[in-house]
N, C-alpha and C positions, 0 to 999 in steps of 0.2 A: 501483478496479475500474471496468469499463466503465459509462458512463452509457447508459441506454436511448435511443439516438438514432434518427433516422428510418431505418427498415429500407430504404426505397426508395433513399435516398442511399447506403447501404452496398452495396446490390446493384449500383447504377450504378457505384460505385467499383470493385467487384470486376471488372466487365466492361470498364472503361476503363483498367485499368493497362497502360500502354504501355512504360514504362521498366523495364529489368532492372538491379538494383543491381550495382555493382562490388564483389565480395566481397574483403575485405581480410584476413580472418582465418579460417583453416580450423580446425575442431575436430571431435572425435568425441564422441558421447554414449553413456555406459554406463548401462544400466538398473540401478538399485540397489533399487527397490521398485516393485511394481505391484499391481493389484487394489484401488486406493484410490478414494475419492470426493471429488473436488475438493480435492486438497491445496494449501494456500495458502502454507505456510512449513515449513521444516525447520531446527531449531536444536538445538544441544547445550548442556547446562549446563556451567559452568566446570569444567575438569578431568575431564570425563566423556566416555567414548567412545560413549555411546548418543546416538542422534539421534531427536528427538521431532518427529513429523509432525502438523501441524494440518490436519484435514479440515473444510471449511466446513460440512458436514452436522452437525457437533456432537461429533466425537470426536477424541481424540489417540491416536496409535499410536506404538510405539517400534520403531525399527530398531536392533537390538542391535549390540554391538561385533563380533559374528560376521558381520554383514551380512545377517542374516535378520530379517524382521518377527516380533515376538513375538505370541503368541496373545492374542486379546482386546484390549480397549482399556485404555490408561492412564487415560483420563478419558472419560466420556460425559455430555454435558449437553444432549442432544437435547430433553429435556423442558422445558428452560428457554428454548428458542428459539421465535420465532413460526414458523408453518408456512412452510417454504421452497417457493418456486415451482420446480417441476422444470425448466421450460424456460429460466429465467434468474432469478437473484436476486443481490443484493449483501448480503443479511443472512446471519447465521450465526455460527459460531465463527471469529473473524478474527485473533486474535493470541495470542502466548505469549511470556513473558519469564522468564528465570531470574536471580535476584539473585546478586551475587558470593558471598554466603554460603549458597548453596543447599545445599551438601553438609552444612553444619552445622545449618541450620534446617529443611530439607525444604520450605520455602515457595516457591511459584512464582505467577505471575500470568497471567491470561487476559483477553482482551477479546472481547465477543460482543454480539450484538443480542438483548436479552431482551424478553419481553412488556412492553408499556408498563406502568410501575409504577403501582400503584393510587393513590398519593398525588400523581400528576401533577394539575395544576389542570384544571378542567372543560373549558376550551378545548382543552387538549392531549388530554384523553380523547376529545373528539369528533373531532379531526382528525389527531392524530399517529400515526405508524406503530409505533414501538417505543421502547425505552430502550437507549441504548448504555452498556454496563456494563464496568468494569474491576474484577476481583475477585481477592482473595488466596485461594489454595488451598494445600493441603499434601499431601505424600506420606503414604500409609498407613504406620502404624507396623509393620504386619505384612508388607508387601511393597513393596520399593523400586520395583517396576515397576507399581504401582497407586496412583492418587490416593485420598485419603480422601473418599468420597462424601458424608460427613456434615458437611464443613467448608466454609464459604465466608464470606468477609468482603468486603462491597462497599466498594471504595475510591473509585470515581468513577462517577457515573451522570449521563447527559445525555439528556434526552428528545428524540427525533428526529422531525422532521416528515414525512419521506419514507422510502421503503425504501432509497434509494441514497445515494451519496456519504458513506459512513460513515467511511472511513479506518480508524481504530482499530488501526493498527500500534502495538505497544508494545515497548520494549526498555530495558535499563539502559545508561546512558551510562558513559563512563570515570570520571565523577565519582560514580557510585553512585546517581544519581537516576533515576527512571523517566520516560521520554519517551513521550508519547502523541500520535499524529497524529489530527486530526479533520477530516472533510470539512465542506463548507459547509451541510449539512442536506438536500441532495438536490433532486429535480426537475431543473430546468435553469436556467442563466443566473444562479444565485444570486438567485432571485426566487420569489415565491409564499408560500404558507402557511409560517410559521416562519422567514421571511427578513426582514432589515432592508430595508424598501422603498426607502429613500433611497440607501444605499451598499452593500447586500449584507452578508451575514454575514462574508465574508472580511475586510472593512475595518472591521467593527464591533468595536472594541477592548473592548467590554463582554461580548461573546459568546465562548463557548468553541468555536464552530463555525468551521471554516476556519483552524485554528491548529496549531502544534506546542506542546504543553503540557509542563511539567517540574515534577514534584512529588517531595516527600520522603516516603517511606512510613513514616517514624518519627513517626506522628501518628495522630489519630483523627478522620476516616479517613486524613488525610494532612496534612503541613505544606507551606507554600510556602517554597522555599529563599530565603534572604535576598538572594542575588545574582541572582535572577531579574530580567530587565531592567526590569520594570514593577512590581515589588513596592513597595507604598507609594504608587503612583500611582492615584488614585481614578478616573481616566479609562480604566483598563485592568483586566481581570480578572487578578489577580496570578499565576495559573498559566501565563500565556502566555509562551512562549519566543520564538516567531516568529509572524508574521501573514501574511494574504494567500494562503492555500492554498485550492484548489478541492476536490480529492479526492486527497489524498496516499496513493496506492496502492503500498505497500511501500517502506519506508525501511530504512537500515542504517548502522551505524557501521563505519568502516574499522578492521579489526583492527590495521593498521600505520600508518605514516606519521604524520600529525597527528591521527589518530582522528576524521576529519571525518564529519559526518552527511549521507549522500546520501539523496535522496528523489525518487521519481517522482511528478509531480503531473499527473493526468489533465486534459486540456484540454476545452473545450466542443466547438466544431465545426472549429477551424482549426489549433491548435498544441498539441503535446505537449511536456512539458518535464521535465528533470532539474535539481534544485536541490541545492546544498550549503547546508544549514540552519545559520545562525549566530545568535548571540544578538541579539535585538531586531530582526532583519531583517524587511522587508515584501516579500513576493514578488508582490504586485500584484493578485491576484484580488479583486473583479471589476472593478477599474479597468483591469487589463491581462489579456491572455491570452498567456502567454509574454512576449515582448519587445514586444508590440503592444497598442495601446489597444483597449479593448473597450467595445461598446455592447450592453447586455443586450436592448435592443429589436430590434437588428439584428445578431444574433450572427455572421452569415457575412461581414459587412463590418467593416473595422477603420479607425476614423477616424484622422486625422492628428494629432489632439490629444486630451487627456483629456476625457471626458464629465463635465460638472458634476454633482455637486459634488466630483468626485475631483481630487486634487492632481496636479501635473505632475512632481513629483520625490519622492524618498524611497524608491524601489523597488530591489530587488536582482534583477538579471538571472539567468536560469537559465544553467547551464554548457553545457547541450545543449538544442536545440530542433529539432523537425522537424514537417513538415506532416501534418495530420490528413485522412484520406480522407473524412470526413463533410462536408467543405466541397466543394460541387459544382464550384467552379472548380479546386481542386487535383486533384480526382478526374479531371476532364476532361483536364487537362494530363498526368496520369500521373506527377506528381512527389511524390505523398504516400506515406507509409510505414507507416501504421497508424491505428487509431482510439482506442486506449487504452493509454497507457504503463504498463509494469509495472517498478517499480524493482527493482534487484538488489543485487549485492555487489561490493566490490573484491576481486579475487583476491589471496590471500596464501599460496597453496599451494606445493607442491614444484617446479612448473615455473617456474623463475626468470625465463624470458623473458616471462612474463605478469604478473610482480609489478607491482602498481599499476594493472592494467587493471580497469576497472569494467564488469562484464557486466550487461546489462539487456535488456529486450525490449518488445514490444508485443503485447497480447492477441491482436489479429488485424487484418488489413486489411479484413475484412468481418464484419458481425454474423452473417450467415446461414451462412457456411462457415468452417471452421478455416483461418486463414491467419496464424498467429503468426509473428512476426519476432524474430530475435535480433540484438543489437547489442553492440559493445564500444567503450568510450570510453577514450581515452588523453590524458594531460596533457603538454603541451609548453610549457615556460615557464609563463605564466599562463593559457594557453588550452587548452580541451578539444576534441578532435576525435572524431567518431563514425564507426565503421566497421561495415559489415555483416558478420555472421558466417555462415559456411556450414558445415552439418553434412555431413561427407564420408561417414560410414558409414550414414546413414539417408537414402537418396535421397528428396527431396521432403518432408523433415521440415517440418511446418507446424502442429503442435498449437496449440490455444489456450494461450497462456502465462499461467498463473494466478499464478505467483510464483516466487521463488528461495529457495535455502537455502545455508547455509554451515556447515561443521564446524569443530572446534577446530584443525584443521591448515591451515585457510584455503582448502580446496577449495570450489568453487561448484557448486550443483545447480539444476536447472530442474524446476518443477512443471508437467506437461503434461496436457492432456485433449483428448478429441475431442467433448465435450459442452458446450453453453453453460451448462447448469444443473447444480446439485449433485445428481446422480442416478446410479445404477449404481455398479459397482465396476470401472471400466475404465481408471482413470488411472494415470500412471506418474511416477516421479521419476528424473531422469537426472543423472549426474555429468558435468561438462564436463571433457574431457581433451584433450591434444594429439593 
């Protein structure tokens, strides 16, 4: 989700947009749910026609097979969250995952920002913001459309120094293991309280921050899969699947093809990126931002060589990169396209002409005004190209793009809002259709 960047720069960016994108893909948006509060994701359990909607404010709602929102909440954990700031926040209920055997066990998993746990060490109690938590939950025995409010098993807890850069997308991979994305710990430039001073958390292989994690839930609280790339290496936290992420905001496995893991990683001031996450890969942060070398002391300028002590090799490039409007140079030229990438899904629905297209977006071109942007990426050979998406049936569509969803038929959905923060009941979910 968006890093709280300089509002002045964003305002300047909004006023200096000179170029108009060449639209390459026309779509329509159908409203499938409304009256929501900051929906971040919509997913369906395996073999289930229900769609579960995660609201950042702390609730999960169900969109039934009949296309109607069910009364009440499937789950409400508002009491477990730190107080959310109405004007803008990156905390809250952030993720939901259903295991392959959900229909048999009734167990599911959530990720959220909880109050800082009481057994955090004294330094963290003084300075840290919250604890990022992944928990096992289960469905009520009496009602399949309600969660059991009396059951929770903590699987993973990471004390978090700042309110932002949480990541905390979760999903089960094709291998049956749980994948968890984590941001670098917050603030900016991978620097400050709770960050590795020398190399940043993204490059600190002993830290769980700025990573993609992979764990086996058949354990107490979990086991580390033996084929994790760094299992048995004392220089790495064994849960790590991939390193060098800043704020992986919304990831997804492709339902088809090679079942690749796509992830949007929010940049600092200059570049937004989409990565395909692979075993053992290093995506560069804070040695790099996108494909460019990064200097945390001078984040708007990018040196021609790596800043010591970072290495010059060993990084994996993003498949898509575009310019961030928080960089005053890019904003002045009018060739920037957003300020916070939002990862999406590969389309595998009934419209075969779209098969394999990766739909994603950007939260907005401006912090102050809703100017969300929709993109579509296509692969040709070994290269990916990005196209702008135009909504033909909603003139001037420009909601803040919070997230995306996908159903078991492969259709892709957009989570949209007109508010920067998790407040009100005004937000909508749209289905992308030809």
